[in-house]
C-alpha positions as CSV (number, residue, x, y, z in Angstrom):
1,X,9.0,11.7,-9.7
2,X,9.5,13.9,-6.5
3,X,10.7,16.7,-8.7
4,X,7.3,17.3,-10.3
5,X,5.3,17.3,-6.8
6,X,2.7,14.8,-5.6
7,X,2.2,12.2,-8.1
8,X,0.4,8.8,-7.5
9,X,0.2,5.5,-8.7
10,X,-2.6,3.3,-8.6
11,X,-2.0,-0.6,-8.5
12,X,-5.0,-2.8,-9.0
13,X,-5.4,-5.5,-6.3
14,X,-4.8,-8.2,-9.0
15,X,-1.6,-7.2,-9.9
16,X,-0.2,-6.2,-6.2
17,X,2.0,-9.3,-6.4
18,X,4.1,-8.2,-9.8
19,X,4.4,-4.6,-8.7
20,X,6.2,-3.5,-5.3
21,X,4.7,0.0,-4.8
22,X,7.0,0.4,-1.8
23,X,9.8,0.6,-4.4
24,X,8.5,3.5,-6.2
25,X,7.4,5.9,-3.0
26,X,8.4,7.1,0.0
27,X,5.1,7.3,1.3
28,X,2.1,4.5,0.4
29,X,-1.6,5.1,1.0
30,X,-3.6,1.5,1.0
31,X,-7.5,1.8,0.1
32,X,-10.2,-0.4,0.7
33,X,-13.4,-0.1,-1.5
34,X,-12.7,3.5,-2.1
35,X,-12.1,4.0,1.6
36,X,-8.4,4.9,3.2
37,X,-7.3,2.1,5.4
38,X,-3.7,3.1,5.9
39,X,-1.1,5.9,5.2
40,X,2.8,6.2,5.9
41,X,5.8,4.4,5.3
42,X,6.3,1.4,3.7
43,X,7.5,-0.6,7.0
44,X,4.3,1.0,8.9
45,X,1.7,-0.2,6.0
46,X,3.5,-3.6,5.9
47,X,2.7,-3.9,9.7
48,X,-0.7,-2.5,9.5
49,X,-3.2,-4.9,10.8
50,X,-6.0,-3.5,9.0
51,X,-4.2,-3.6,5.6
52,X,-3.1,-7.3,6.6
53,X,-6.9,-8.5,6.9
54,X,-7.9,-6.8,4.1
55,X,-4.9,-7.9,1.7
56,X,-4.4,-11.7,3.3
57,X,-7.3,-12.4,5.0
58,X,-6.3,-12.4,8.6
59,X,-2.9,-12.8,10.2
60,X,0.2,-13.1,8.1
61,X,4.0,-13.0,9.1
62,X,5.2,-10.5,6.7
């Protein structure tokens, strides 16, 4: 994918348990209701408090 430039993949929230986007990209962008809530390296996204709140509904240990 990287040889072609800027590509993107949309993963439906209902499928997030079946697909690991961090295995497909160097950087990730997380959105909630169309608004970007985080962008960066997979490790940074996993530890982002707003992402944790949006996807798990509260504190979650990764």
